[in-house]
C-alpha positions as CSV (number, residue, x, y, z in Angstrom):
1,M,119.8,161.5,53.6
2,T,122.8,160.6,51.6
3,A,122.3,161.7,48.0
4,P,124.5,161.3,45.0
5,A,126.7,164.4,44.7
6,A,126.9,166.5,41.6
7,P,130.4,167.2,40.4
8,G,132.0,170.0,42.3
9,S,129.6,169.8,45.3
10,V,130.1,170.7,48.9
11,Q,129.0,168.0,51.3
12,L,128.5,168.2,55.1
13,L,128.8,165.3,57.5
14,L,125.5,165.1,59.4
15,P,124.4,162.3,61.8
16,G,122.8,160.4,58.9
17,G,125.7,160.6,56.6
18,W,127.1,163.0,54.0
19,F,124.6,165.7,52.8
20,T,125.1,167.6,49.6
21,A,124.7,171.2,50.5
22,C,125.5,173.3,47.4
23,P,127.7,173.5,44.3
24,V,131.3,174.6,45.2
25,G,130.8,177.4,42.7
26,A,128.3,179.0,45.0
27,L,131.1,179.8,47.5
28,E,133.4,182.8,47.2
29,P,136.5,183.4,49.4
30,G,135.6,185.5,52.4
31,R,131.8,185.4,51.8
32,G,129.3,183.0,53.5
33,V,126.4,181.1,52.1
34,A,123.4,179.9,54.1
35,V,122.0,176.4,53.3
36,L,119.0,174.5,54.6
37,L,119.7,171.2,56.3
38,P,117.3,168.4,57.1
39,E,114.9,168.9,60.0
40,D,114.8,172.7,59.5
41,A,118.4,173.2,60.6
42,Q,120.7,175.8,58.8
43,A,124.4,175.9,58.2
44,A,126.7,178.7,57.2
45,L,129.3,177.7,54.6
46,F,132.6,179.5,54.0
47,L,135.5,179.2,51.6
48,D,138.6,180.7,53.2
49,S,141.5,182.3,51.3
50,A,143.5,179.0,51.4
51,G,140.6,177.2,49.6
52,A,139.3,175.3,52.6
53,V,135.6,174.9,53.1
54,H,134.1,175.4,56.6
55,A,130.6,174.9,57.9
56,I,129.0,175.9,61.2
57,G,125.4,176.5,62.3
58,N,123.9,179.7,60.9
59,I,121.9,180.6,64.0
60,D,123.5,183.2,66.2
61,P,123.0,181.9,69.8
62,F,123.0,185.4,71.3
63,T,120.2,186.7,69.2
64,G,118.5,183.7,67.6
65,A,118.8,185.2,64.2
66,A,120.0,183.2,61.2
67,V,122.9,185.6,60.3
68,L,126.2,183.9,60.8
69,S,126.5,183.3,57.0
70,H,126.6,187.2,56.7
71,G,129.5,187.5,59.2
72,L,133.0,188.7,58.6
73,L,135.9,186.1,58.4
74,G,139.1,186.6,60.3
75,S,141.6,184.6,62.2
76,A,142.9,184.5,65.7
77,A,146.1,182.6,66.7
78,G,146.0,181.0,63.2
79,R,142.5,179.7,63.5
80,P,139.7,181.0,61.1
81,Y,136.6,182.4,62.6
82,V,133.4,184.3,61.6
83,A,132.2,187.3,63.5
84,S,128.5,187.7,63.9
85,P,127.2,190.7,62.0
86,L,124.9,191.6,64.9
87,L,126.9,191.6,68.2
88,K,130.3,190.7,66.7
89,Q,131.0,187.6,68.8
90,R,133.5,185.4,67.0
91,F,132.9,181.7,66.3
92,D,135.7,179.2,65.5
93,L,135.0,177.7,62.1
94,A,136.6,174.3,63.0
95,T,134.8,173.8,66.4
96,G,131.9,176.3,66.5
97,R,133.0,177.5,69.9
98,C,132.5,181.2,70.7
99,L,135.9,182.8,71.1
100,D,134.3,185.6,73.2
101,D,132.1,183.6,75.6
102,E,133.1,180.0,76.6
103,A,129.5,179.2,77.4
104,A,128.3,179.7,73.8
105,S,128.8,177.6,70.6
106,V,127.2,176.6,67.4
107,P,127.3,173.3,65.6
108,A,130.4,172.6,63.5
109,Y,130.1,170.3,60.5
110,P,132.9,168.4,58.7
111,A,132.9,169.6,55.1
112,R,134.3,168.3,51.9
113,V,134.3,169.1,48.2
114,V,133.6,166.1,45.9
115,G,133.8,165.8,42.2
């Protein structure tokens, strides 16, 4: 699963190691990008206004739709989140926890920019 990274690549830490997800140039502050992961999983990648890269699962657990990459970024108590474009639940970009329903969450992936 670990592949050599192209310069300026975003990598996510998956169980098998670092996975090159996309070029960093594909990210714009405040807008999400959906990427395919191994085993048909999906991630939503975000670049926040401070230049930090965040990655969570792209599947909204309330609807089953692959839409979190289209959500709106915000912050609550200094923590960045994305609000689902469908039902507006907010997901913490560091942990994947739903801020509006403690029983729900999405995967959160450590992310880094290399090169």
